[in-house]
C-alpha positions as CSV (number, residue, x, y, z in Angstrom):
1,M,74.1,-326.5,-73.1
2,S,72.7,-324.6,-76.1
3,P,75.9,-324.2,-79.1
4,I,75.8,-320.4,-77.7
5,E,76.4,-321.3,-74.2
6,I,79.1,-323.5,-75.2
7,G,80.3,-321.1,-77.3
8,L,81.0,-318.4,-74.4
9,I,82.6,-320.4,-72.6
10,S,84.9,-321.7,-74.7
11,V,85.7,-317.8,-75.4
12,V,86.7,-317.5,-71.8
13,A,88.2,-320.8,-71.2
14,I,91.2,-320.1,-74.1
15,V,92.0,-316.5,-73.0
16,F,91.9,-318.4,-69.4
17,L,94.3,-320.9,-70.4
18,I,96.2,-318.5,-72.7
19,Y,97.0,-316.6,-69.7
20,A,98.0,-319.8,-67.5
21,G,101.1,-320.6,-69.6
22,V,99.1,-322.6,-72.1
23,Y,100.9,-322.6,-75.4
24,I,98.3,-320.7,-77.8
25,P,97.9,-322.8,-80.8
26,V,96.9,-326.0,-78.1
27,A,94.3,-324.2,-76.1
28,L,92.6,-322.3,-79.1
29,G,92.9,-326.3,-81.3
30,T,91.5,-328.3,-78.0
31,V,89.2,-325.8,-76.9
32,S,87.8,-325.7,-80.0
33,F,87.4,-329.1,-81.2
34,V,86.1,-330.2,-77.5
35,S,83.5,-327.6,-78.1
36,I,82.4,-328.8,-81.7
37,W,82.3,-332.0,-79.8
38,L,79.8,-330.9,-77.5
39,M,77.5,-328.4,-79.8
40,R,77.2,-331.4,-82.5
41,D,77.3,-334.2,-79.9
42,N,79.1,-335.7,-82.8
43,F,82.8,-336.9,-83.0
44,T,83.3,-337.5,-86.2
45,L,81.8,-334.4,-87.4
46,A,84.1,-332.5,-84.8
47,L,87.5,-334.8,-86.2
48,N,86.7,-333.9,-89.6
49,L,87.2,-330.2,-89.3
50,L,90.0,-330.6,-87.6
51,K,91.4,-332.1,-90.4
52,V,89.6,-329.0,-92.8
53,A,91.2,-326.8,-91.1
54,V,94.6,-328.0,-91.7
55,G,94.4,-328.8,-95.2
56,D,92.9,-324.9,-95.5
57,S,95.9,-323.6,-93.6
58,A,98.5,-325.4,-94.9
59,M,97.6,-326.0,-98.5
60,E,97.0,-322.0,-98.6
61,Y,99.5,-320.8,-101.6
62,S,99.7,-317.2,-99.5
63,F,101.3,-318.6,-96.2
64,A,104.7,-318.8,-98.7
65,T,105.1,-315.2,-97.5
66,I,106.0,-315.8,-93.9
67,P,109.1,-318.2,-94.4
68,L,110.2,-316.0,-97.1
69,F,109.7,-312.8,-94.9
70,T,111.0,-314.6,-92.2
71,F,114.0,-315.6,-94.0
72,M,114.7,-311.7,-95.3
73,G,114.8,-310.3,-92.0
74,L,116.6,-312.7,-90.0
75,I,119.4,-312.5,-93.1
76,V,119.3,-308.2,-93.1
77,S,119.8,-308.6,-89.5
78,K,123.0,-310.2,-89.7
79,A,124.1,-308.7,-92.4
80,G,123.9,-305.4,-90.2
81,L,122.0,-302.9,-91.5
82,G,120.2,-301.7,-88.7
83,R,122.7,-300.7,-87.7
84,D,124.4,-299.0,-90.5
85,I,120.7,-297.0,-91.1
86,Y,121.6,-296.0,-87.0
87,E,124.4,-294.3,-87.7
88,V,123.6,-292.5,-90.6
89,M,120.5,-290.9,-88.8
90,T,122.3,-290.1,-85.7
91,M,124.7,-288.3,-87.4
92,R,121.9,-286.4,-88.7
93,F,119.7,-286.1,-85.7
94,R,122.9,-285.6,-83.1
95,K,122.9,-282.1,-82.3
96,V,119.2,-281.3,-82.1
97,K,117.8,-281.4,-77.9
98,G,116.7,-285.5,-77.7
99,G,118.4,-286.4,-81.5
100,I,119.4,-289.7,-80.7
101,G,116.3,-290.7,-79.9
102,M,114.5,-288.8,-83.0
103,A,117.1,-291.4,-84.6
104,T,116.6,-294.1,-83.1
105,V,112.4,-293.7,-84.0
106,G,113.8,-293.2,-88.1
107,A,116.2,-296.6,-87.6
108,N,113.9,-298.7,-86.6
109,A,110.9,-297.6,-89.0
110,V,113.8,-298.3,-92.1
111,F,114.6,-301.7,-90.4
112,A,111.0,-302.3,-89.5
113,A,110.4,-302.6,-93.7
114,V,112.7,-304.7,-93.8
115,T,112.3,-307.4,-90.9
116,G,109.0,-307.0,-90.3
117,S,109.7,-307.4,-86.6
118,S,109.1,-305.7,-83.4
119,I,111.2,-308.6,-81.9
120,A,114.2,-307.9,-83.9
121,S,114.3,-304.0,-83.5
122,A,113.6,-304.3,-79.7
123,S,116.9,-306.8,-79.8
124,V,119.0,-304.9,-82.4
125,F,118.2,-301.3,-80.9
126,T,118.6,-302.2,-77.2
127,K,122.2,-303.0,-78.0
128,V,123.2,-300.3,-80.4
129,S,121.1,-297.3,-79.0
130,V,120.5,-297.2,-75.5
131,P,124.4,-297.3,-74.6
132,Q,125.1,-294.8,-76.3
133,M,121.8,-292.9,-75.1
134,I,122.9,-293.8,-72.3
135,A,126.9,-292.2,-72.6
136,Q,124.9,-288.9,-73.6
137,D,123.4,-289.0,-70.0
138,Y,120.2,-289.5,-71.5
139,N,117.8,-290.5,-68.4
140,P,117.7,-293.9,-68.6
141,R,113.9,-294.2,-68.6
142,F,113.5,-292.6,-71.9
143,A,116.6,-294.5,-73.2
144,V,114.9,-297.9,-73.0
145,G,111.2,-296.1,-73.5
146,V,112.2,-294.9,-77.0
147,V,113.3,-298.2,-78.3
148,A,110.1,-299.7,-76.4
149,G,108.0,-297.7,-78.7
150,S,109.6,-297.4,-81.8
151,S,110.0,-301.4,-81.8
152,V,106.2,-302.1,-82.4
153,L,106.8,-300.0,-86.0
154,G,108.0,-303.7,-87.0
155,M,104.5,-304.9,-86.5
156,I,102.8,-302.1,-88.6
157,I,105.5,-300.6,-91.3
158,P,105.2,-304.4,-93.9
159,P,106.2,-307.0,-94.5
160,S,104.7,-307.8,-91.0
161,A,103.9,-310.9,-89.2
162,M,100.5,-309.7,-87.4
163,L,99.8,-308.5,-91.1
164,I,99.8,-311.6,-92.7
165,I,98.3,-313.5,-89.5
166,Y,95.2,-310.7,-89.9
167,S,95.2,-311.1,-93.7
168,F,94.7,-315.0,-93.1
169,V,91.8,-314.8,-90.4
170,S,89.7,-312.3,-92.5
171,E,90.5,-313.3,-96.2
172,Q,92.3,-310.4,-96.8
173,S,95.4,-310.2,-99.7
174,V,98.2,-310.6,-98.2
175,G,99.7,-307.4,-100.8
176,D,96.9,-305.5,-99.6
177,M,97.3,-305.2,-96.3
178,F,101.1,-304.3,-96.7
179,L,100.0,-301.4,-98.9
180,A,97.4,-300.4,-96.2
181,G,100.0,-300.5,-93.1
182,I,102.9,-298.2,-95.2
183,I,101.0,-294.8,-94.6
184,P,99.9,-295.5,-90.8
185,G,103.1,-297.1,-90.2
186,I,105.1,-293.5,-91.3
187,M,102.3,-291.5,-89.5
188,L,103.2,-293.8,-86.2
189,A,106.9,-293.0,-86.9
190,I,106.2,-289.0,-88.0
191,A,103.9,-288.8,-84.7
192,Y,107.4,-290.6,-82.7
193,V,109.8,-288.0,-83.5
194,G,107.3,-285.1,-82.6
195,S,106.7,-286.3,-79.6
196,I,110.4,-286.4,-78.7
197,W,111.2,-282.8,-80.0
198,L,108.1,-281.9,-77.7
199,M,109.5,-283.9,-74.0
200,G,113.0,-282.3,-75.3
201,R,111.4,-278.9,-74.8
202,F,109.1,-279.1,-72.4
203,T,110.0,-282.1,-70.1
204,P,114.3,-282.0,-70.9
205,D,114.8,-283.6,-67.6
206,F,113.0,-286.8,-68.3
207,V,114.3,-286.9,-72.1
208,G,118.6,-285.7,-70.4
209,G,121.2,-285.8,-72.8
210,R,123.1,-283.7,-74.2
211,V,123.7,-281.8,-78.2
212,V,127.0,-282.9,-79.5
213,A,128.3,-280.3,-81.2
214,D,131.6,-281.6,-83.0
215,T,129.5,-284.6,-85.1
216,E,132.4,-286.1,-87.5
217,W,130.4,-286.0,-90.8
218,M,129.9,-288.9,-92.8
219,T,131.1,-288.6,-96.1
220,P,128.6,-288.6,-99.7
221,R,130.2,-292.2,-100.2
222,E,129.9,-294.0,-97.0
223,I,127.0,-292.4,-96.5
224,A,125.5,-294.2,-100.0
225,S,127.4,-297.7,-98.5
226,K,125.3,-297.6,-95.4
227,T,122.2,-296.9,-97.1
228,L,121.5,-298.1,-100.2
229,P,121.7,-301.8,-99.6
230,T,118.5,-300.6,-97.3
231,V,116.9,-298.5,-99.5
232,G,117.0,-300.8,-102.5
233,L,115.5,-304.3,-100.5
234,I,112.5,-302.3,-100.0
235,T,112.2,-301.1,-103.3
236,I,112.2,-304.3,-104.5
237,V,110.1,-306.3,-102.3
238,L,107.2,-302.5,-101.5
239,G,107.6,-301.3,-104.8
240,G,106.8,-304.5,-106.7
241,I,104.2,-304.6,-105.0
242,Y,102.8,-301.5,-105.1
243,T,103.1,-301.7,-109.1
244,G,101.7,-305.0,-109.4
245,W,104.8,-306.7,-111.2
246,L,105.1,-309.1,-107.7
247,T,102.7,-310.9,-105.5
248,A,103.6,-311.2,-101.6
249,V,105.0,-314.2,-102.3
250,E,107.0,-313.3,-105.5
251,A,107.8,-309.9,-103.4
252,G,109.3,-312.4,-100.4
253,A,111.6,-314.2,-102.5
254,A,113.1,-311.7,-104.7
255,G,113.6,-309.8,-100.9
256,A,115.3,-312.9,-99.5
257,L,117.9,-313.8,-102.4
258,V,118.1,-309.5,-102.3
259,A,119.2,-309.9,-98.7
260,L,121.0,-312.9,-99.0
261,I,123.2,-311.3,-101.9
262,I,124.1,-308.4,-99.9
263,A,125.0,-310.2,-96.9
264,V,127.3,-312.1,-98.6
265,T,128.6,-309.0,-100.2
266,R,129.5,-307.4,-96.7
267,R,130.6,-311.0,-95.6
268,S,129.2,-310.5,-92.2
269,M,127.9,-314.2,-92.2
270,S,129.1,-317.5,-92.4
271,L,128.5,-320.8,-93.3
272,K,127.0,-321.7,-89.6
273,S,124.8,-318.1,-89.0
274,F,123.1,-319.3,-92.7
275,W,122.5,-322.5,-91.3
276,E,120.9,-321.0,-88.1
277,A,118.8,-318.5,-89.8
278,L,117.6,-321.2,-92.1
279,L,116.3,-322.8,-88.8
280,E,115.1,-320.2,-87.0
281,T,113.0,-319.7,-90.1
282,G,111.7,-323.4,-90.0
283,H,110.6,-323.3,-86.7
284,I,108.8,-319.3,-86.9
285,T,107.2,-320.9,-89.7
286,A,105.9,-324.2,-87.8
287,A,104.8,-321.8,-85.2
288,I,102.6,-320.0,-86.9
289,L,101.5,-322.6,-89.2
290,F,100.4,-324.0,-86.1
291,L,98.7,-320.7,-84.9
292,I,97.0,-320.6,-88.0
293,T,95.3,-323.9,-88.0
294,A,94.0,-323.4,-84.6
295,A,92.5,-320.2,-85.6
296,S,90.6,-321.8,-88.7
297,I,89.1,-324.6,-86.3
298,Y,88.4,-321.4,-83.8
299,S,86.7,-319.5,-86.1
300,R,84.6,-323.0,-87.1
301,M,83.4,-323.3,-83.6
302,L,82.3,-319.3,-83.8
303,G,80.3,-320.0,-86.6
304,L,78.8,-323.3,-85.0
305,A,78.2,-321.0,-82.5
306,G,76.4,-318.7,-83.9
307,L,78.2,-316.1,-81.8
308,P,79.7,-313.5,-84.3
309,N,75.6,-313.2,-85.3
310,Q,74.5,-312.6,-81.9
311,L,77.4,-310.1,-80.8
312,Q,76.6,-308.8,-84.3
313,D,72.7,-308.6,-83.6
314,L,73.3,-307.0,-79.5
315,L,75.8,-304.3,-81.3
316,T,73.8,-302.7,-84.4
317,G,70.4,-303.4,-82.8
318,S,71.6,-301.4,-79.6
319,S,71.5,-297.5,-80.5
320,G,75.1,-297.2,-80.4
321,S,76.6,-295.1,-82.9
322,F,79.9,-296.1,-85.1
323,W,82.2,-294.4,-82.4
324,M,81.2,-296.1,-80.0
325,I,81.3,-299.4,-81.1
326,M,84.5,-298.4,-82.4
327,L,85.3,-297.7,-78.5
328,L,84.0,-300.8,-77.2
329,Y,86.2,-302.3,-79.5
330,V,89.7,-300.6,-78.7
331,L,89.2,-300.9,-75.3
332,L,88.4,-304.4,-75.4
333,M,92.0,-304.8,-77.5
334,L,94.3,-302.6,-74.7
335,F,92.1,-305.1,-72.1
336,L,93.6,-308.2,-73.4
337,G,96.8,-306.3,-74.5
338,T,97.7,-306.3,-70.8
339,L,97.4,-309.9,-70.6
340,L,97.6,-311.4,-74.1
341,D,100.3,-310.9,-77.0
342,T,99.3,-309.3,-80.4
343,A,99.0,-312.8,-82.1
344,S,96.4,-314.3,-79.3
345,I,94.5,-311.0,-79.5
346,I,93.7,-310.9,-83.9
347,L,93.2,-314.6,-83.5
348,I,90.3,-314.8,-80.8
349,V,89.0,-311.3,-81.2
350,V,88.8,-310.8,-85.4
351,P,86.6,-313.4,-85.9
352,L,84.0,-312.5,-83.4
353,F,83.5,-308.6,-85.2
354,L,84.5,-309.4,-88.4
355,P,80.3,-310.6,-89.8
356,M,79.9,-307.1,-88.1
357,V,81.9,-305.0,-89.9
358,E,80.8,-306.8,-92.8
359,S,77.5,-305.6,-92.5
360,M,78.3,-302.3,-91.7
361,D,79.9,-301.7,-94.7
362,M,83.7,-301.6,-93.0
363,S,86.6,-301.9,-95.3
364,L,88.2,-306.0,-93.8
365,V,91.8,-303.8,-94.6
366,W,90.9,-300.5,-92.6
367,F,89.5,-302.9,-89.8
368,G,92.9,-304.9,-89.7
369,I,95.1,-301.7,-89.6
370,I,93.3,-300.8,-86.2
371,T,93.2,-304.1,-85.0
372,V,97.2,-304.1,-85.6
373,V,97.7,-300.7,-84.3
374,G,95.4,-301.2,-80.9
375,A,97.0,-304.7,-80.2
376,E,100.4,-303.4,-80.4
377,I,99.4,-301.3,-78.0
378,G,99.7,-304.2,-76.0
379,L,103.5,-304.9,-76.8
380,L,104.2,-301.5,-74.3
381,T,102.0,-302.1,-71.2
382,P,102.5,-304.3,-68.5
383,P,101.9,-306.9,-67.0
384,L,102.3,-308.7,-70.5
385,G,104.4,-306.1,-72.7
386,I,106.4,-308.4,-74.8
387,S,109.1,-305.7,-75.9
388,C,109.5,-304.6,-72.6
389,F,110.5,-307.9,-71.5
390,V,112.7,-308.1,-74.4
391,I,114.8,-304.9,-73.9
392,K,115.3,-305.6,-70.6
393,S,117.0,-309.2,-70.9
394,T,118.7,-307.8,-73.7
395,I,120.2,-304.4,-72.0
396,N,121.6,-306.7,-69.0
397,D,121.8,-303.6,-66.9
398,D,121.1,-303.8,-63.2
399,R,120.4,-299.9,-63.2
400,I,117.8,-300.1,-65.1
401,S,114.6,-301.9,-64.2
402,L,111.9,-303.5,-65.7
403,M,109.5,-300.6,-64.1
404,D,111.3,-298.1,-65.8
405,V,111.0,-299.8,-69.6
406,F,107.2,-299.3,-69.0
407,M,107.7,-296.1,-67.9
408,G,109.6,-295.0,-70.3
409,A,107.2,-296.3,-72.9
410,L,104.2,-295.4,-71.0
411,P,104.6,-292.1,-73.0
412,F,104.6,-293.9,-76.5
413,A,101.8,-295.9,-75.9
414,F,99.8,-293.2,-75.6
415,V,101.2,-291.7,-78.6
416,M,100.0,-294.9,-80.6
417,L,96.7,-294.5,-79.2
418,V,96.1,-291.3,-80.6
419,V,97.4,-292.3,-84.2
420,L,95.2,-294.8,-83.6
421,M,92.2,-292.8,-83.0
422,I,93.2,-290.5,-86.3
423,L,92.8,-294.0,-88.1
424,I,89.8,-294.6,-87.4
425,Q,88.7,-291.6,-88.1
426,F,90.2,-291.1,-91.5
427,P,90.2,-294.7,-93.0
428,I,91.2,-293.7,-96.3
429,L,95.2,-293.1,-94.5
430,S,94.9,-296.9,-94.3
431,L,93.0,-297.2,-98.0
432,A,94.9,-294.6,-100.1
433,L,97.3,-296.8,-101.8
434,I,95.1,-300.2,-102.3
């Protein structure tokens, strides 16, 4: 077989193995190693490329952002900042139809800026938001749908693990990717709030709920005590990167230290919780390092097979316009999103399309935002829909089925798709802060 044929078979084999339940890095690394061995008929070459991939991944300085931001997010969760922000947002929106849903979106957006995890957001706000919405007679489908939809903000608003993974795959600056995610993340949050207002106005039965007229207002001092820690943490992390005073790694270190100080000051974390956060940080870091290493050998295999160049020739040689190519790319992302998680999509698809994007003089930073937003729609779509599964397992309520979660999240997946089209049409929205 020719290298092209081996490369095509390997991509299909990787998708099949991941869908069959094989651990993603194992599928990527094993198939890529065997494919290189077959293409060059040289076991030593395949082994040397594997060693180079491991060395490049482990020795990359910017990789330090992963454990630092992960640790910061875990400490913030234990410090209860998500609940505090939610309480303040609820007070402001409770008198509006669908207001608790809007408060959930706003709190999720702020929480995303200090955690970067959709799974953490889905878990936290399932516990604090869904019971309150159901108690206020909101439609259960709407309640879980709001949490599912807004949880994806954790993967778009920096710091984001998916933006970090993309930066490694595409060799872009982590700081640039973080800055590029700010405006799209805010846009998506505003679009969610607007869609909830429209649903409350035109489909009130789907939203449900009752407007609370006797809301107890917090004093300015109470509001400050609940919001200033989070605002200060966001200012240190993103402000440091934006002003150039801190690199992404330094911002992660500063944020982790400040989060730890906040948790200790609030007496919300014991030594046991601290140790658990350290262990979980190690587990997550090791898993992502394994992913990046496997992606590195996979990229080398694609280069040897010549698949990216073949794809570039195929697409640019056709009469397809820019929009036609992007439409095909988005459709591919949406299809894979029904089968694979976001990290898998980024690791499999991005190396194939990078040469074509560069040849068309498109920004790789902008392309990264498009990729992450497109892949994140998969968190809300069946049969995988990781955020939906997390919500179902967290809520532990037999009255709400997994189908209810997926149906509730469907309008928010559509909103994401509309925002994605706008980001494709206007790249400046992703690049304005860089």
